[in-house]
N, C-alpha and C positions, 0 to 999 in steps of 0.2 A: 375266539376263532379256533375251531377244532383242528386236530392233527391231520385229519383226512383232507380238510380244505387247504391247509398249508402244503401238504404233500402234492395235492392236485395242481396247485399253482406252480410249485417247483418243477413238476413234471411238464407242465405246459410251457414254462420258460425254457427248459432244456430242449423240448421239441422245437420250439420257435427258433432257438439258436442253431440247432442242427439243420433245420430247413433253410435258414438264412445262409448258413455256410454252404449248403448244397447248391442253393440258387446262385450264390456268388461264384462258386467253383465252376458251375455250368456256364455262367456268363463269361468268366475269364477264358474257359476252354473254347467257347464259341468264338470269342474275339481272336484267340490264338489260331484256331483252325480255319477261320473264315477265308483268309487269303489263299490257303491251300485248296479249300473247296472251290473257291472262285477260279483258281488256276485249272482245276480238273474240268469244271463246267465249260470254261472258255476253250479248252482243247477240243471239245466236240462241236464248236461253232464253225460256220463257214468263214472263209477269209473276208475280212471287212466287217463282219457282224460284231466283233469285239469292240469296235469303235462307235457303235450305235449310241445315240443320245435320245432318251435315257437308256442305259444299258438293260439288256434283257437277262433275267435270271435263268430262264430255260431256253436252250437253243431252239431257234425257229425250225431248222431242219438239221437235226444231229447228223454229223458226218465223221468219218475216220480219216479224212484226207490229210489232216495234220500229222497223224501217226504214220500214214503211208509216206508222207514227205520226209519224215525223220529217217526212215529206212532206205528210201530211194534217192533222196536229195533233189527230187524233181521240183519241189516247191521253192527251192533256192535258185532255180534257173540252171541247175547242174544235174548231172546224173551220177554223181559219186555216191556209192552206198555208205551207210552209216558206219560199217567197220573201218573205213578209211578215216572218218572223223575221229572215231575212238582211238585208232592207232596213232593219229597225229597228237591227240591229247596225251596219250600214254607215253609217247616218245619224248615230247617236250617236257612233261612233268617228271618223267623218270630221269631224263638227261640233266635237268636242272637240279634234281635231288642229288644225283651222283656228284655233279660238279660242285654244288654247295657243300656237300659233306667232305669232299676231298680238300677244298680250300679251307673250310672252317676247321678241319682237324689240325692242319699245320698252323693256321693263324691262332686258334684257341690254345694250342700247346705253347706257342711262343709267348702269348700274353700271360699264360698261367705260370710259366717257368721263369721268364725274364722279367720279373716284377720290377727290378731296379733299372730297367732300360729307360734311357733319357727320352722323354716325350711319350712314353707308353700310356700314361694316364690321359694325356691329351688325345691320343688316338682312340682310347676307349670312349671318351666323352664324344669324340667326333662320330664314332659308330652309333652311339645313342642318338645324337642330334640328327643323323641321317634318317632315323626312323620316324622323326617328328614331322617330316614333310608329307602332306597329303598326296596320295598318288595322282589324283586328277590334275593337280597343279604342275605336274611334271610331264604330262602327256605330250604337250606340244614340243618342248625341247627334245624329248626322247624320240618322238616321231621324226623330227627334223634330223637328228643324229643318225637314226637307222636309215632314213632315206638317203642321206649323204653317203653312208657306207654301203648302199644298195642291199640292205638287210631287211627292208620293209617287206611285209607279206611273205616271210620265210620262216621256216622252223628254227633256224639258227638264231635269227633275230629274237624270236620269242624266248628261246632257251636262255640267251644272254640277258634278256630283260628280266625274266623271272629270277635268274640267279642274282642279279644285281639288287633286286628288291628283298630277297629272302636272306642273302648272305650275312648282313649285319646281325640279325637276330640269331641265326644258326651259329655264328661266331661266339656270341655271348653264351649260348647253350653249351658249346664245346669247352669254353673257358671253365665253367663250373664243373664239367666232367673231369677235366684234367687236374684241376686243383684238388680233387678228392683222391687222387692217386699219389701215394707217398713217394717223395723224392728218393728215399733210401733204396728203393728198388732200382731206380736208374743208376744211382751211385754204385750199387753192387754190380750192375751190368758193365759200367764203365771200368771198374776195377778188374773185371774178367776180360777186358780187352775190347769191348764194344765201343764204337764211336757214338756220339750223341744221336745221330740219325738211326744207327742200328738199334740203340736202346729204345728209341721211340717206336720203331717198326716192330721190334721183337718183344718188347716188354709193355710199353705204355699203351700202344694201340690195341693189342689183344685184350688188355684189361678194361678198355673203354668201349668194348663192343656194344654193350647195352645202351650206353649214353649216346654213342654215335648212331645206333639204329634208331633211337628216338629222334635224333636230329634229322636223319634222313627221312623218316616218316613225316615229320613236321614240314620239311622242305617240299616233300611230294604233295602233301595235302594243300599247302599254300599255293 
């Protein structure tokens, strides 16, 4: 077998491998993007057409009514403009992020500094266990509780609900942040006459700005 024949076969194998990789990548990309493509196509269909059996790939009569409904709210039976919906989401998410960060900063500092506190380990485990419950399994009792407190269908109810779900993990995040701050800095502040709260507010909290900003961003996105 000549050298040119061997070289040709090696080249053919390399080309085949590259083509197979390219085809596989295109297939995976298509599977990944197909739901988004279907979402865009469906947005141009008339109301009710998305439930046709079998489904239609191309809209029968393309329309922009869905996009109009987003901006005017008319398709929801209301006439609230989209800025109101956006403002509601921003207010609830921002309020929950601020509340989570505030509570998590004090809770995380306490867990990080008072490591010998009786029952502290149990509380940390309890926080972790609370994250294991699937959200849907809690919907009915949460709704019943909010309804009893007359907080259903209210921004305050949503804010408290989001805070309750996100607070355990943000507390864990803040614990790691405060554990990385040396105790000696607090001790020096205490020697200079600061109380523990003053040392926390003047020394520890400013040094944890980056970590707490990350915690706030996580809470906002959640």
